[in-house]
C-alpha positions as a printed Julia matrix, in Angstrom:
66×3 Matrix{Float64}:
 100.78  77.72  53.37
 101.7   81.03  54.91
 104.58  80.97  56.25
 104.94  82.02  60.04
 107.32  83.46  62.61
 106.19  82.17  65.6
 103.59  80.49  67.53
 101.46  83.35  68.22
 101.47  84.31  64.66
  99.81  80.79  64.12
  97.19  80.93  66.81
  96.38  84.49  66.27
  95.62  83.24  63.01
  93.72  80.52  63.35
  91.73  82.16  66.21
  90.38  84.76  63.6
  89.67  82.03  61.06
  87.83  79.69  63.3
  86.18  82.4   65.77
  87.04  81.93  69.7
  84.12  79.19  70.11
  85.95  76.74  68.15
  89.47  78.54  69.04
  89.73  76.89  72.45
  89.21  72.91  71.6
  91.28  73.11  68.62
  94.23  74.26  70.97
  93.69  71.37  73.22
  93.83  69.09  70.51
  97.07  70.58  69.48
  98.5   70.35  72.66
  97.33  66.85  73.69
  99.47  66.01  69.65
 102.0   68.03  69.99
 102.55  69.1   73.35
 101.95  73.5   72.59
  99.92  75.05  74.21
  98.73  77.73  71.51
  97.18  79.83  73.95
 100.36  80.42  76.24
 103.29  78.86  74.68
 106.28  78.54  76.49
 108.64  81.32  75.85
 111.29  78.68  74.54
 108.6   77.22  72.08
 107.34  80.83  71.02
 109.86  80.92  68.08
 111.07  77.26  67.71
 110.81  76.13  64.03
 110.59  72.5   65.57
 107.51  73.49  67.64
 106.19  75.78  64.98
 106.51  72.74  62.41
 104.84  70.27  65.09
 101.95  72.95  65.31
 101.59  73.12  61.66
 101.76  69.57  60.76
  99.14  68.85  63.68
  96.79  71.48  62.29
  97.05  70.28  58.42
  96.49  66.99  59.8
  93.18  68.18  61.6
  91.77  69.77  58.35
  93.17  73.34  58.88
  95.54  74.84  56.27
  96.35  78.13  57.25
């Protein structure tokens, strides 16, 4: 697993990995599971290690290893 500095890095990596068409539905699933919007995270969440951990765990649970 890659070390990410923030949610914007996770979002761009995920989007480049799965493509635009799949990124939308995945980001909705992440939002429902974690409360973090990958398309536009709140400023307080962008570099929050707890939010980052929740997102990476949710993605891993869904089968997306970044």
